[in-house]
C-alpha distance (Angstrom), angle and dihedral (degrees) to the residues before:
residue distance angle dihedral
M1 . . .
K2 3.77 . .
T3 3.77 93.0 .
E4 3.80 97.2 161.1
Q5 3.78 92.3 50.8
N6 3.79 91.0 47.9
N7 3.78 92.3 50.6
E8 3.79 90.1 54.9
M9 3.78 92.2 58.9
S10 3.74 114.6 101.1
R11 3.79 112.8 -123.6
R12 3.80 92.5 -119.5
S13 3.79 91.9 50.6
F14 3.77 91.2 50.5
L15 3.79 94.2 46.1
K16 3.80 92.7 48.9
Q17 3.79 90.4 51.2
T18 3.76 89.3 47.9
V19 3.81 92.6 51.6
L20 3.77 92.4 49.1
A21 3.77 91.5 48.2
G22 3.78 92.0 46.5
T23 3.79 90.5 -129.1
A24 3.79 121.1 153.5
I25 3.78 114.1 -129.1
C26 3.77 119.0 -135.5
I27 3.79 113.1 -156.7
T28 3.78 114.0 -155.4
P29 3.80 127.2 -149.2
T30 3.81 120.3 -114.9
L31 3.76 95.9 -99.9
E32 3.78 92.6 67.5
K33 3.82 94.2 48.2
V34 3.81 96.6 -150.0
T35 3.79 122.8 132.2
A36 3.79 123.6 -129.2
A37 3.80 90.4 -112.6
E38 3.79 92.4 51.8
R39 3.79 91.8 49.6
A40 3.79 92.7 50.3
I41 3.79 91.9 48.5
A42 3.79 93.5 45.0
G43 3.81 89.7 51.8
K44 3.77 95.2 -138.1
S45 3.79 117.8 -176.6
S46 3.80 116.0 -88.1
T47 3.80 88.4 -134.6
S48 3.80 96.2 48.7
V49 3.78 118.8 139.4
T50 3.80 117.0 -112.0
T51 3.80 114.4 -143.5
F52 3.80 115.8 -117.0
P53 3.80 129.7 154.6
A54 3.80 108.6 -83.0
S55 3.80 90.5 -121.5
M56 3.83 94.1 55.7
A57 3.78 121.2 95.9
A58 3.80 102.0 -131.1
V59 3.80 146.2 136.5
R60 3.78 104.7 -97.3
M61 3.77 98.8 172.7
Q62 3.78 137.3 57.3
R63 3.78 129.8 -144.3
T64 3.78 132.5 -160.7
L65 3.78 121.3 -126.4
G66 3.79 113.1 -159.4
S67 3.78 128.1 -1.6
G68 3.78 141.7 -111.5
K69 3.79 112.4 6.7
A70 3.81 89.0 -9.0
A71 3.82 94.1 57.8
F72 3.79 113.7 130.0
T73 3.80 119.7 -176.9
V74 3.79 115.9 -156.0
S75 3.78 140.7 150.1
A76 3.81 113.0 -61.7
M77 3.81 88.6 -113.9
G78 3.79 126.2 35.4
Y79 3.78 133.0 -162.7
G80 3.80 123.2 -109.9
C81 3.80 107.5 -146.2
M82 3.82 101.4 -171.4
G83 3.80 95.7 96.6
L84 3.79 92.2 57.4
N85 3.79 87.0 87.0
H86 3.80 111.2 -15.1
N87 3.82 136.5 77.7
R88 3.82 97.3 -21.1
S89 3.81 106.6 93.3
Q90 3.81 121.4 -117.2
Y91 3.78 120.9 4.5
P92 3.82 137.1 -172.6
S93 3.79 126.5 -94.2
K94 3.78 117.4 -72.6
D95 3.79 94.4 -106.9
K96 3.80 91.1 54.6
E97 3.78 92.0 48.7
I98 3.79 91.2 49.3
A99 3.79 89.4 50.6
L100 3.81 90.3 50.8
V101 3.80 93.6 51.1
R102 3.79 90.2 49.5
E103 3.79 89.8 48.5
A104 3.81 87.9 56.2
V105 3.80 89.2 54.0
E106 3.80 91.0 50.9
R107 3.80 88.8 51.6
G108 3.79 93.5 56.3
V109 3.80 104.5 -91.9
T110 3.81 109.5 144.2
L111 3.83 102.2 168.1
F112 3.81 120.7 71.8
D113 3.79 119.8 -179.4
T114 3.80 125.1 -152.1
A115 3.82 138.9 144.0
E116 3.78 142.9 -150.0
S117 3.80 90.3 -113.6
Y118 3.81 99.2 55.5
G119 3.76 93.1 103.7
Y120 3.81 92.2 -29.7
H121 3.81 103.3 -78.9
I122 3.83 93.1 -24.0
N123 3.80 95.8 101.8
E124 3.80 93.1 44.6
K125 3.80 91.6 52.1
L126 3.80 91.5 47.7
V127 3.80 91.8 49.7
G128 3.79 90.1 45.9
E129 3.79 91.1 53.9
A130 3.80 92.2 46.1
L131 3.81 93.2 50.8
K132 3.78 96.5 42.6
G133 3.79 106.3 131.4
Y134 3.81 91.8 17.3
T135 3.80 101.2 72.2
D136 3.79 93.1 102.5
R137 3.81 87.6 62.8
V138 3.80 104.1 40.7
F139 3.79 143.0 41.3
V140 3.78 128.2 -132.3
S141 3.79 123.6 -152.7
S142 3.80 121.8 -159.6
K143 3.79 136.4 174.4
F144 3.78 142.3 -128.2
G145 3.78 135.1 -170.7
H146 3.79 109.1 79.5
K147 3.78 114.9 111.7
F148 3.80 119.3 -120.6
V149 3.78 130.1 -177.0
N150 3.81 115.2 -168.3
G151 3.79 89.8 -18.2
V152 3.81 95.0 -51.9
Q153 3.79 119.5 113.4
V154 3.81 117.4 -122.2
K155 3.79 94.8 -144.3
T156 3.80 95.8 -168.8
E157 3.81 93.6 58.9
E158 3.79 140.4 50.6
D159 3.80 129.6 -154.4
S160 3.80 121.5 -154.6
T161 3.77 96.7 150.1
P162 3.83 112.3 141.5
A163 3.80 90.6 -111.6
N164 3.80 92.5 55.2
I165 3.80 93.7 43.6
R166 3.80 89.4 54.8
R167 3.80 92.7 44.2
V168 3.80 91.9 52.1
C169 3.80 91.3 45.8
E170 3.79 92.9 54.3
N171 3.81 91.2 46.3
S172 3.80 91.4 49.7
L173 3.79 93.0 49.6
R174 3.78 90.3 50.4
N175 3.81 95.2 44.1
L176 3.80 92.9 48.1
G177 3.78 95.8 41.6
V178 3.80 93.7 -129.2
E179 3.78 133.5 123.5
T180 3.80 95.3 -143.4
L181 3.81 134.2 29.4
G182 3.78 114.6 -136.0
M183 3.81 91.8 -146.0
F184 3.79 132.8 6.8
Y185 3.81 115.4 -164.4
Q186 3.76 131.4 -167.0
H187 3.81 98.5 -124.5
R188 3.80 96.1 -152.6
I189 3.79 132.4 -5.8
D190 3.80 117.0 -91.2
P191 3.84 107.7 -141.4
N192 3.80 90.3 -158.9
T193 3.81 96.8 54.7
P194 3.83 118.4 62.3
I195 3.79 112.0 -124.8
E196 3.80 88.9 -125.8
I197 3.81 89.7 65.6
V198 3.80 90.5 48.2
A199 3.81 90.9 50.2
E200 3.79 92.5 47.8
T201 3.81 91.5 50.5
C202 3.81 90.9 51.1
S203 3.80 89.3 47.6
E204 3.79 88.7 56.7
L205 3.80 91.7 48.9
I206 3.80 89.5 52.3
K207 3.81 91.1 51.6
E208 3.80 89.3 49.2
G209 3.79 91.2 53.6
K210 3.80 94.2 -119.0
I211 3.79 94.7 116.2
L212 3.79 131.2 21.1
H213 3.79 98.7 -155.6
W214 3.77 141.6 -3.3
G215 3.77 139.1 -144.7
M216 3.79 145.2 166.1
C217 3.79 136.6 -120.8
E218 3.81 128.2 -134.7
V219 3.82 98.0 -8.3
N220 3.79 131.7 144.5
T221 3.79 130.0 -115.7
E222 3.81 95.1 -97.8
T223 3.80 92.2 55.7
I224 3.80 91.6 46.9
R225 3.81 92.4 52.4
R226 3.80 93.0 47.8
A227 3.78 93.3 48.1
H228 3.80 94.6 44.2
K229 3.82 91.2 57.2
I230 3.80 91.0 59.0
C231 3.80 100.3 40.4
P232 3.83 122.4 -1.0
V233 3.80 110.0 -105.5
T234 3.79 116.1 -132.4
A235 3.81 99.9 -166.4
I236 3.76 145.7 -0.1
Q237 3.80 116.2 -144.4
S238 3.80 116.1 -157.1
E239 3.77 137.7 143.5
Y240 3.80 110.7 -85.4
H241 3.80 130.8 164.5
F242 3.81 140.8 113.2
M243 3.80 92.0 -66.7
H244 3.79 96.6 45.6
R245 3.80 117.2 38.5
A246 3.80 99.4 154.5
V247 3.81 93.5 130.5
E248 3.80 88.6 65.0
E249 3.79 92.3 49.6
N250 3.82 99.9 42.8
G251 3.80 95.9 47.3
V252 3.82 97.5 -112.8
L253 3.81 95.2 120.4
A254 3.80 91.8 46.4
L255 3.80 91.3 48.6
C256 3.80 90.9 51.4
E257 3.79 88.4 55.0
E258 3.81 91.5 46.8
L259 3.80 95.0 49.8
G260 3.80 97.3 36.6
I261 3.81 94.5 -112.5
G262 3.79 122.0 149.5
F263 3.78 124.1 -125.3
V264 3.81 126.0 -140.0
P265 3.83 114.6 -169.6
Y266 3.79 112.9 -150.5
S267 3.81 120.4 -156.7
P268 3.83 88.3 18.9
L269 3.82 89.7 171.9
N270 3.82 93.1 47.8
R271 3.81 93.2 -106.5
G272 3.79 91.7 -47.3
F273 3.80 96.4 -50.8
L274 3.81 96.9 110.6
G275 3.79 90.1 53.5
G276 3.80 87.8 71.6
M277 3.81 95.6 -123.2
I278 3.82 97.3 111.3
N279 3.79 126.6 73.7
E280 3.81 137.8 163.4
Y281 3.82 90.7 -81.7
T282 3.80 95.4 54.3
Q283 3.80 112.2 123.8
F284 3.80 114.1 -144.8
D285 3.79 120.8 -154.3
T286 3.81 106.4 -99.1
T287 3.81 92.6 -147.9
N288 3.80 102.5 42.8
D289 3.77 112.3 23.7
N290 3.79 123.6 81.3
R291 3.80 92.4 -169.7
Q292 3.79 90.9 82.9
T293 3.84 87.9 65.7
L294 3.80 96.6 48.3
P295 3.82 119.2 97.6
R296 3.80 92.0 -136.7
F297 3.80 91.6 58.4
Q298 3.78 98.2 54.9
P299 3.84 113.4 114.7
E300 3.80 96.5 -106.9
A301 3.79 92.7 48.6
I302 3.79 91.9 46.5
R303 3.80 90.3 51.1
A304 3.80 92.3 51.8
N305 3.79 96.0 42.3
Y306 3.78 94.2 48.8
R307 3.79 86.7 82.4
I308 3.81 85.7 75.6
V309 3.79 91.2 56.2
E310 3.80 89.0 51.6
V311 3.81 89.7 54.6
L312 3.80 89.2 53.4
N313 3.80 89.6 46.3
A314 3.80 92.0 52.8
F315 3.81 92.5 46.7
G316 3.79 93.2 47.5
R317 3.80 97.0 42.1
T318 3.81 93.7 71.9
R319 3.79 90.5 46.1
G320 3.79 98.7 45.1
I321 3.79 95.5 -116.4
T322 3.80 133.9 118.7
P323 3.83 128.7 -117.0
A324 3.82 89.7 -105.3
Q325 3.79 90.9 52.8
V326 3.79 91.8 47.6
T327 3.81 89.8 51.8
L328 3.81 96.6 47.6
A329 3.80 94.1 41.4
W330 3.80 90.1 51.3
L331 3.80 90.3 55.7
M332 3.79 93.0 47.6
N333 3.78 91.8 47.7
K334 3.81 92.2 51.4
K335 3.81 96.8 70.9
P336 3.82 135.1 -6.2
F337 3.82 91.2 -131.3
I338 3.82 94.4 60.1
V339 3.82 117.4 104.9
P340 3.83 112.4 179.6
I341 3.81 119.7 -155.2
P342 3.82 108.7 -153.8
G343 3.78 115.7 178.3
T344 3.77 131.3 -149.5
T345 3.79 142.9 163.1
K346 3.83 94.2 -149.9
L347 3.80 128.7 81.7
S348 3.81 90.9 -146.2
H349 3.81 90.7 57.2
L350 3.80 91.9 45.0
E351 3.79 89.0 55.4
E352 3.80 91.1 45.4
N353 3.80 91.8 51.2
L354 3.79 95.4 46.4
R355 3.79 93.1 51.8
A356 3.80 87.7 62.8
C357 3.82 87.3 71.4
D358 3.81 89.3 71.9
I359 3.82 96.3 51.7
V360 3.79 118.9 103.6
F361 3.80 121.7 -171.6
S362 3.78 124.5 -160.6
A363 3.80 119.8 -125.2
E364 3.80 88.0 -106.1
E365 3.79 92.0 53.4
M366 3.80 91.3 49.2
T367 3.80 90.7 52.0
E368 3.80 92.4 46.3
L369 3.78 92.2 50.1
E370 3.79 96.1 46.0
K371 3.79 92.7 47.0
A372 3.80 92.4 51.4
V373 3.80 93.7 48.7
A374 3.80 94.3 43.7
A375 3.80 90.2 57.0
I376 3.81 89.5 69.1
P377 3.83 116.1 72.8
V378 3.80 115.6 -133.2
V379 3.79 113.4 -122.3
G380 3.81 121.3 -147.0
S381 3.80 134.4 17.3
R382 3.80 118.1 -84.0
Y383 3.84 93.7 -131.4
D384 3.76 139.1 25.4
A385 3.82 118.0 -105.2
L386 3.82 96.4 -91.3
Q387 3.79 95.2 49.8
E388 3.79 91.8 43.5
S389 3.79 90.8 52.7
K390 3.81 89.2 64.0
I391 3.81 92.7 59.2
Q392 3.79 114.0 94.3
K393 3.79 113.6 -126.9
């Protein structure tokens, strides 16, 4: 390999060449000591096993979101960064959070998910600081589309005009300290901006080397098809877990498989609930936790829905795995193009989540698990009326 020549390439130069060539980049964890350029040139398999000590909780496999020129190879599990500061009650000191994010990198995670709106730029800046010095080994995804005026979100409106998309992109690049975003999602659909215009704008950003790939959140099949015709979509990000399986029912997951689009489930543990650490007596921070406002997280709903956690407990008990691991492993066993992005502020939970990557269920186990969970009705809506109105049906 021409290692010295590769090392002399600037990251932006390499990424632009990669975009033009339509080549997926595979970022390799430290322990393998191979640069992104070397991996691309060597043509290593996107599902190759990364060597870690057997005792270490780590992501040992990679998955590919998207296909063709939109293909994007990342760790089989990503890291959702929102809860580091936003909507999830108390959190550790900044230095501890930075250490945790870096620990995730050392354990093979190559996809980190943030957004402009997670504390308006705060989360992006935190993630940028945490990944400083690691950006040649990982990818960061961010999101555009919410409307802000003087740093305050206008929750009744969205803004995916080309000017705002570009403004958010530049802010994200600056906040994160990177030259290129791995993924850039439309956070919610803007009814006043045709998706074709959004797709065309993202296509231009890809050509300019500012983003590698693009995707959308919580959209329906019609929108996906329209967007995909203009600029191939790499991934759809929507809520998906045992208590919310809408993407199976509305055809989104099937369409992703048909079109070769990846799928990234957010809140894969239902905002922590399916990990078994929340009960009807849990006190949510009144200043920094949106769960207190959600119908599904009211005491009576929690009490009723906890029966689902007990099903996961019973299933996992005979297999030596936790409810969180059952939940994440189920998602990863559903389809090979699914990359969940659980978040946490605890090393113990990071390790617990990552061990789910090694769990394989048989078809019979999947059927048994789904049947047992489906027998319990879910109580309470996942969002309030305003938030739900922004989800395409």
